[in-house]
N, C-alpha and C positions, 0 to 999 in steps of 0.2 A: 627694374631689377636691382636689388640691394647688393652692394659689393662688400665682401668679407675677406679679411686677411687672417690666415691661420699661422701662428708663430709657435712652433714646438720643435725641439731638436730630434725627436723620434719620428721617423718616417711612417711607421704603422699608425700612430695616433693622427698624424696629419692626413693620411689617406682615409682613415675611418671617418674623420670629421668632414673631409671633402665629400665623401660619398653621401653622408647624411644631408649635407647642405645643398649639394647639387641636385639631389632628388627633390628638394624644396624650391628649386629654381634660383638659388643664390649664385652669384658670380664669385668664384673663389680664387684667391691667390695664396701661395704658401711661402714661408720663410723658416729657416732652421736656426737662426741666430739673431741676436740684437742687430748686428751689422747689416745683415741682408734685409731684415725688416725695415730698418731705417732707410736703406736705399730704395725700397719699394714705396715707402711713404713719401719720400721726397720726389720720386720720379713719376709716380702714377697719379691718376685722378684720385680725389679724396675717397677713402673707404667709408662706408656707412658704419661698419663695426669691425673690431679686431678681437680675435680669441688669442690671448697671449699667455704662454706658460710663464709663471713667476720666476722659475729658475732656468737659465739658459747657459750654454757653454761659455759665452763671452761676456756675461753680465746678467743683471737683473731685468726682468720684463718691465719693470717700472720705467726704465729708460725709454721704452717704446711708448708707454703712456704719455710721458712728457713730450716726446716728439709728435705724437698724434694730436695732442691738444694744441701744440703750436702750429702744426701744419694745417690742421682743420679742426676748429674748436668743437665741431659737432660730430666727430667720430666717437662712437660708443666703444670704449675699451673694456673688455670683459677678461679679467684675470683667471687663469687656471691654477688652482692651488692644491698641493698635497696636504695631508693632515698636519704635518709639521710646520707648515707655513701659512696657516689660517690667519694668524695675527698680522702677518705682513700683507696678506690679501685684504684684510679689513682696513689696514692703514692705506693701501692703494685706493680703496673705494673712497675713503675720506679725502684723498688727494685728487679725486676726479674720475676714477674708474667707474663705469656704470654698475658693475656687479662682479662677483667672483663665482666660479664653478669649482666645486670640490671633487677631487679624484676619489674613487673611480668615476669617470664621467657618465652621466645619465642622459640618454637620447632625448627623452621628453623634456627634461630640465633645460638642455641645450637649446632646443627649438623654441620653447616658451620664452626663455631669456632673450634669445636673439630676435625673436619676433617683436617682443616689446621694445627692445633696444632700437631696432631699425625703424620701428614705427615712430618712436619718440624723436629720433634723429630727423625723420622726414617732417614731422610736425614742427620741430625747431627751425629747420631750414625754411619751411613755408612761412613761419612767423617772422623770421629774419628778413626774408625777401619782401614780405608785405610791409614791414616797417622800414625798409631800406630808404635812406635819404632823410630820415627823421629821427629825432630823439624824444622820447616821452619823458616829461619832467614837470613837477610842480615846485621844484626846489629853487630857491633864490641863488644858491651856490651854482647850480647847473645853468641857470639862466644867465648868470654873469659869465660863466665859462663860454657859453654859446655866443654871447655878444662879442666877446674877444675873438673867438674862433671865426666868426663871420667877418670881422674886420681883417683878419689875417688871410682868409681864404682867397681873396682877390689877387694876392701877389703870387710870385713864383718862388719866394724865399723858403728855405727848408724850415720845417717845424719839428719840435720835439714834444711828444706827448708823454707825460709821466702819470703814474697811478698804479694802484695795486692790481694784482691779477684778477681778471674778471670784472673790473670796474667799467669797461667799455672803451678802451683806448682805440681798438680797431673800428668800432662803431663811429667814434668821433672822427677818425681819419677818413672814413668813407663819407661822412657828413661834410667834411671840409672839401673833399674831392668833388662832390656833387655841386658845390658852390664856387668852384675855382675855374680859372681859365682852361684847365685841363680836363674838365668834366666830360668832354666828348671822347677822350682817350681812355685807355684801359686803367683799371685799378689792380695793381699786382702786389700781393702780400707775400712777404718772406719772413719766416721765423728764423732769425739769426741763431738762436740757441740750438736749433735742430740741424743746422748745416754741418755735415761731417767735415772735420778740419781739413782733410786732404782734398776735399772737393768744393770747399766754400768759394774759392776764387772762380772756379769754372762755373758754379751755379749762378754767381752774381754777375760776372763779367764775360762769361762765355769762353769758348776755346776754339782754336782752329783744328782742322783735321790733322791727326798725328801729333798733337801737342804732348801727349803722354800715352803710355801703354793703355790700350782700350779705347782711346779717342778715335774711333773709326770714322766718325763724321763730325762736321763742325757743329757748334752749339751757340745759339745767340746769347744766352744768359738773361737774367732777370732785368738788367738795366735796359738792354735793347728791346726786350719784350714789352717793357713799360714805356718806351719812348712815345712821347706825345700825351702821356697820362701821368699817373701818380704811382710811385714806388713806395710801398709801406714796409719799412724795415723794423719789424717787431723784435723786441729784446736786442736792440743794437749794442747794448753794453756787453753782450756775450761774444762779440766778434773778436777774432784773434788779432794780435798786433800787426801781423803782415797784411791782413785784410783791411784793418783800420787805415793803414798807410795808403793802400790802393784806393779805398773809398774817398779819403781826403783828396787825393789827386783827381779823381773823377769829379768831385764837387767843384774843385778849383778850375779845372780845364774843360768841363762839360763834354768830355769825351772818354770813351772806354777802349782800353787795349785788351783784346781777348788773350787768354793764356796761350802762349806759344806764338802769338802774332807779333808783327813788327810795325803795325799801322793802327793808329787810334781812330775810332769811329765816333763821330759826333752824336750826342744824345741831347734831347730837350725834354725834360720831365720835371715833375715836382717830387722832392724827397720829403717824406714824412716818416720820422723815426719815433720809436716808442720804447720805453723801458720801465720796469718796476724797480730797478736798481738805482742807487745814489751814484750818479756819474762823477760828482765831485770827489766822493770817497774813493772811487775807482781810479781817478787821476792821482790822488795822493798815494795810493798803494801801488801805482805804476802799471796797472792793468788796462788803462784807457788813456788815449792820447788827449792831452789838454787842448791842442789846436783843433782836433776833430770835435771835441765837446763844444768849443766856441763856435765852430762852423755850423753844427747842426742844432745847437741849443740857443741861438740868438732870440728865438721866439718860442718860449716854453708855454705849454698848456698842461695843467694838472687836473685830471679827472678825480673828483672827490669819491671816496669809498661810499658804499651804500649806507653804512651806519651813520654817515654825516648828512644824509639826505633822506631821513626816514619817511618824509611825506611822499617820496616816490615809490615806496614799497607797495602800498595798496594799488596805486595806478599801474605799476608794472605787473603785479600779480594778476590783476583783473584782465590786463591786455593779454598776457600769456595764457590765461585760462580761456578767454574768449576764442583766441586763435586755435588752441588745441581742440576745443569742443566743436568749433565750426568744421574743422577738418574731419571730425568723426561723424558729422551730421547731427550733433546733439544741440538742443536749444541752449542759448547763452543766458545764464542767470547770475545774480550777484552771489559772491562768495559769502558764506556765513560769517557773522561777526566774530565768533570764536576762532575761526580760521584766520581772519585778518588780524586778530589780536596776536595770535601765535606768530604769524609772519612778521608783524611789526616789532615784536619783542626780541626776536632772534637777531644776532649781530651780523650774520651773513659774511663770514670770513672769505667766502668765494665770490662775494658781491653779486652783480646782476646775473652773471652766468649761473651761479649756484641757485639763485632764486628761480630762474627760468626752468632749470632741470627739476627742482623740487616741485614746482607747480605743475609742470607737464607730466611728471611722474604721478602726482596725486590724481590728476585728471584720468589717466589711464587706469590707475588702480580702482578709482571710484566707478568707472563705467558710465552709463547714462546719467546716474545720480550725480549731484554736485559733490565735490570733495569735502570730507569732514576731517576733523583732527587726526583720526586714525590713519588717514591716507598720507599724511605728511611724514617726512623723515623723523625718526625718534627724537633727535635733538631739537628739531623745530617744534614738534608736538609738546615736548617738555617745556619749551619756552612759553607756551600758551598758558601753562598753569601758574608759573611764577617767573619773575625776572631771572634770566640766566646769569650765573655767577661769572665773573671775569677772570682773566689771568689763567694760571695753571689749573685752578679748580674747575673753571668753565670748560677748558679743553678736555680735562679728565672726564667730566660728566658727559660731554658730547661723545667721546670715544666709547665710554661704557654703554651708552644707549645704542650706538650703532652696532657694537659688537654683540649685544644681546639680541637685537633685531635680526642680525644676520645668522646667529646661532639658531634661533627659532626657525628661521626660514630653512636652514640646512637640515635641521632635525625634523622638519614638517610638524612642528608644534610639540614634539616629544621633549618635555621639560627635563627629564632625566638625562637624555643624550645631550641636550643643550648645556645643562649644568656641567656635565663631564667635559665637554669641549671647552667651556669657559673656566674650568678648574674651580667651580663653585659648588657649595652644597645646594641641594634642591630647595631647602628652606630659604637660603640667602637669595637664590635666583628668584623665588616667588616674591620675596620682599622687593627686590629691584623691579620686577615686572609690575607690581602694584604701584610703586612710586611713579613709573613711567606710563601707567595705564595700558599696558600691553596684555592682550588676551591670546594665549597659545592656540585657542580654537581656530583663529583666523589663519594660522599658518599650517593647519593640518590639510594634507592633500592625499589623493590616491597614490598607491605605490606605482613607481615608474617602470618603464619597459627596460629590456636588457641594455647593458653598458657597451659602448663601442670600444672601450679600451682603457687602460690605466697605466700609470707610470709612477713609480715612487720618486720622492724628492730626496 
């Protein structure tokens, strides 16, 4: 049963969505604000999907997107957007959201999007589980990294893994854990960037009963939960100064003092930290402790971005395609040369994570047939025709392609409506579509059933 989090500040919309989803056997939880949604994400089992209003009373829904990606990389976040915030919703999709739904909400569109999203999440988790403990590579850079990681794995010294978002820092951490003296213990992952500031110490170090208002029972915390295994501190550079000080003390004393307690509890575990930030620069600007950097960064490992190991793209794409098709019961075949060409030419700013989502999305769109260029995201499809420009020009081209694709999907292939939403003339939109090889016919669908509710932005 797929778990879905609904985040909207209007109770009637939450109730309408809950009714729709529960009738389809989804397990549903609700939140009315960014704060309450973040609390549920941190305290509950991972959600398969989240329907998130872009505008909430205490902030932007994109904050929930960032937290969900950190807490569980495979939660599909679907933004809910009003007409005035379509551009922001498109930007959220480019930053990792699965899709966006435009108000007024359409029941059929909700169910189709959610069905595809949760299926893709299930496929991704199955693929990740199947590949657990191993890293697929043909890259000399990655082979060198794994050789170094293998040497370090046998010790209990803290490790620091650096690299861009989506490059595979947690995958490497799990790889190290599986080859370490702590392999029989748990692997506990914590996204430090998503820890609420007022609860970070309790989440990491635990608390005693009555430590603060609302602490009705004692809590072990992540350190004690991971005792005997590996604690993976992702985005460690985002910890607050007070938590950094307490983390340093735990590392030095191998003991944890819960919030509100007066007695330290011994812990024996391996600390593996990760960050995409420059910790040296953070030390210089006073936001990260130098002594902590030395303590966790004595053995650094840097995961190269996917663009520096292009030989891995076909290997990974074929692997993700095979796993997705097997889960559907479809035969596994080789990807077409033009698809591999497009995948190889694209620069993958989201690295392996972006590649996986693009490939698995293409498999679902293609159905039993093998994916072709038209099933790839527009910016990847465009890369197959000619080398993608770099810098601001490349970013602009990718954003335009994504916006046009989404506008055509929202308008169900109606070019006039799509042009109006994009503030373009019909003739200019046709020119853009021809450049990108987009056919409006493939976006045309039947009219949908009645709307569950709407809310203005």
